C-alpha positions as CSV (number, residue, x, y, z in Angstrom):
1,M,-75.8,-104.6,3.7
2,D,-77.5,-101.6,2.3
3,G,-74.6,-99.2,2.3
4,K,-72.9,-96.9,4.8
5,E,-74.4,-93.8,6.3
6,E,-74.0,-91.6,9.4
7,V,-76.2,-91.6,12.5
8,E,-75.8,-88.4,14.5
9,G,-72.2,-88.0,13.1
10,T,-71.2,-91.7,13.6
11,P,-70.4,-93.8,10.6
12,V,-72.7,-96.8,10.5
13,F,-73.5,-99.9,8.3
14,K,-77.1,-99.9,7.1
15,L,-78.5,-103.4,7.2
16,K,-81.8,-104.2,5.5
17,L,-84.1,-107.0,6.8
18,T,-87.1,-108.0,4.7
19,K,-89.6,-110.1,6.5
20,K,-91.7,-112.8,4.9
21,S,-94.6,-110.4,5.1
22,G,-92.6,-107.9,2.9
23,K,-92.1,-105.4,5.7
24,I,-88.7,-103.9,5.8
25,I,-86.7,-103.0,8.9
26,Y,-83.4,-101.1,8.7
27,F,-80.7,-101.5,11.4
28,F,-77.9,-99.0,11.7
29,V,-74.8,-100.5,13.3
30,D,-71.8,-98.5,14.4
31,A,-69.0,-99.2,11.9
32,E,-66.3,-99.2,14.5
33,N,-67.9,-100.8,17.6
34,F,-70.6,-102.9,15.9
35,I,-73.4,-101.9,18.3
36,E,-76.8,-100.9,17.1
37,L,-77.4,-97.2,17.1
38,K,-80.8,-97.0,15.4
39,S,-83.6,-99.1,13.8
40,Q,-86.1,-97.7,11.4
41,M,-89.3,-99.0,9.8
42,T,-92.3,-97.7,7.9
43,R,-95.8,-98.8,8.8
44,T,-99.2,-98.0,7.3
45,I,-101.6,-96.6,10.0
46,G,-105.3,-96.0,9.9
47,E,-106.5,-94.8,6.5
48,G,-103.4,-95.8,4.6
49,Q,-101.1,-93.1,6.1
50,E,-97.5,-94.2,6.1
51,M,-95.5,-93.4,9.2
52,T,-91.7,-93.8,9.8
53,F,-90.8,-95.2,13.2
54,E,-87.2,-94.8,14.5
55,T,-85.6,-96.1,17.7
56,F,-82.2,-94.7,18.8
57,F,-80.1,-96.8,21.2
58,G,-77.6,-95.2,23.5
59,D,-75.8,-95.2,26.9
60,Y,-74.2,-98.6,26.2
61,K,-72.8,-100.4,29.2
62,E,-71.3,-103.8,29.5
63,V,-73.6,-106.3,31.2
64,A,-72.4,-109.9,31.6
65,G,-69.9,-109.4,28.8
66,V,-72.6,-107.9,26.4
67,M,-72.8,-104.3,25.4
68,S,-76.4,-103.3,26.3
69,A,-78.2,-100.1,25.5
70,H,-79.6,-98.3,28.6
71,S,-81.4,-95.6,26.8
72,L,-83.9,-95.6,23.9
73,K,-85.4,-92.7,22.1
74,M,-88.4,-93.2,19.9
75,K,-89.5,-91.0,17.0
76,M,-92.4,-91.1,14.6
77,N,-92.1,-89.1,11.4
78,G,-89.1,-87.3,13.0
79,N,-91.1,-86.2,16.0
80,D,-90.1,-87.3,19.5
81,Q,-92.5,-89.9,20.9
82,G,-90.8,-91.0,24.1
83,N,-87.7,-92.0,25.9
84,I,-86.8,-95.1,28.0
85,V,-84.0,-95.1,30.5
86,V,-83.0,-98.5,31.8
87,D,-81.7,-98.7,35.3
88,S,-80.4,-102.3,35.2
89,I,-80.3,-105.3,32.9
90,E,-79.9,-108.9,34.0
91,Y,-79.3,-111.9,31.6
92,N,-80.0,-115.5,32.2
93,V,-82.0,-115.0,35.4
94,P,-83.6,-118.3,36.5
95,L,-87.3,-118.2,36.3
96,D,-89.7,-120.7,37.9
97,D,-91.7,-122.7,35.3
98,N,-94.9,-121.3,36.7
99,F,-93.9,-117.9,35.3
100,F,-94.8,-119.3,31.8
101,K,-98.2,-120.8,32.7
102,M,-101.3,-119.0,31.6
103,P,-103.4,-117.7,34.5
104,K,-106.6,-119.6,35.2
105,K,-109.7,-118.0,33.9
106,K,-111.9,-116.5,36.6
107,P,-115.5,-117.5,36.4
108,A,-117.8,-114.8,35.0
109,P,-119.7,-112.9,37.7
110,P,-123.3,-114.1,38.1
111,T,-125.8,-112.1,36.2
112,E,-129.0,-110.8,37.7
113,P,-132.2,-112.1,36.2
114,E,-134.1,-109.6,34.1
115,K,-137.2,-108.0,35.7
């Protein structure tokens, strides 16, 4: 744990994950309900410019006994980048094994001889 903070007025635990690559991701978990309210990471883009990416999770609903976020709001350096609204979530849906097979490569179209 990397301390306690607030996310939009809600007390949260700040958790720090350091990957083998050295990249760090922070997770902000509601201190009362133990659901993720936000994640945050910094990435280097293009010519060495550091950007902070945040995802805010909301509109939690219980699905198959699991509290699941049905809205996500993404920000980059504090600026809104997009929103996702989830209509439905299903867990443990059976999938046919063919779903995981790589599609066959299509043969390349014939080329015309050069003139």
